[in-house]
C-alpha positions in Angstrom: 0.0 -0.1 0.0 1.1 3.5 -0.9 1.7 6.0 2.0 2.5 9.7 1.9 3.6 11.9 4.8 1.7 15.1 5.8 5.0 17.2 4.8 5.1 15.4 1.4 1.4 16.2 0.8 1.8 19.9 1.8 4.8 20.2 -0.6 2.9 18.6 -3.5 -0.2 20.7 -2.9 1.9 24.0 -2.5 3.6 23.0 -5.7 0.2 23.1 -7.4 0.2 19.3 -8.0 -3.3 18.2 -9.3 -4.2 15.5 -6.7 -7.4 14.8 -4.7 -7.3 14.7 -0.8 -10.2 12.5 0.2 -11.3 13.0 3.8 -13.2 9.8 4.8 -14.3 11.1 8.3 -17.7 11.5 9.5 -19.5 15.1 9.5 -19.2 15.5 13.3 -15.4 15.1 12.9 -15.3 17.5 10.1 -16.9 20.1 12.5 -14.1 19.9 14.8 -11.2 20.0 12.2 -10.7 19.9 8.6 -8.4 20.9 5.6 -10.6 23.1 3.5 -9.6 21.8 0.1 -10.2 18.1 0.8 -13.1 16.3 -0.7 -15.3 14.5 1.8 -16.8 11.1 1.4 -17.5 9.2 4.7 -16.2 5.7 4.8 -19.6 3.9 4.3 -20.1 5.9 1.4 -17.1 4.9 -0.5 -18.3 1.8 -2.6 -21.4 3.7 -3.9 -19.7 6.8 -4.6 -16.4 5.5 -6.4 -17.5 7.1 -9.7 -16.6 10.4 -8.0 -13.1 9.4 -7.6 -10.5 10.3 -10.5 -8.3 7.2 -11.9 -6.2 9.8 -13.6 -4.7 11.7 -10.8 -3.2 10.9 -7.3 -5.8 10.3 -4.5 -4.5 10.8 -0.9 -6.8 9.3 1.5 -7.1 10.8 5.1 -8.9 10.1 8.2 -8.4 11.0 12.1 -5.1 9.0 12.6 -4.8 6.6 9.6 -6.8 3.6 10.5 -10.0 4.1 8.3 -7.9 5.5 5.6 -5.6 2.7 5.5 -8.8 0.4 5.0 -10.2 2.7 2.3 -6.9 2.9 0.4 -6.8 -0.9 0.3 -10.2 -1.0 -1.0 -9.5 1.3 -3.6 -6.2 -0.4 -4.6 -8.2 -3.7 -4.8 -10.6 -2.0 -7.1 -7.9 -0.6 -9.5 -7.1 2.6 -8.2 -3.4 2.3 -8.3 -3.2 6.0 -7.7 -4.4 5.8 -4.1 -2.0 6.6 -1.2 -2.8 6.8 2.6 -2.0 9.8 4.6 0.1 8.7 7.4 -1.2 10.0 10.9 -4.3 11.8 9.4 -5.6 15.1 10.4 -3.8 14.5 14.0 -0.5 14.6 12.0 -1.4 17.5 9.9 -2.2 19.5 13.0 0.9 18.6 14.8 3.3 19.0 11.8 1.8 21.5 9.4 -1.0 23.6 10.7 -1.3 23.9 14.5 -4.5 26.0 14.1 -6.2 22.7 13.1 -7.7 21.4 16.5 -7.0 18.0 17.7 -9.6 15.7 19.0 
């Protein structure tokens, strides 16, 4: 399974790379902390909404700390999305290493 660090994600985003940040957390979690440019599809909705996911650009999957995003990344890979990567540490790592203004929970 492919993985990416929050520092690498920030570098690629800041460089203008065309990628999708897919946030698979629940609405109540998003109210606490989020990254504004992320696309939100909760875990349970992924199978029914896969047609919304690009096959022609990188997809970085994130959650709270990495557990759910690991499962979603593995699911996507098993369904032919070779461009999917797990964001190591999720929003918790983003808050700790990139943007401390993002609340932790």
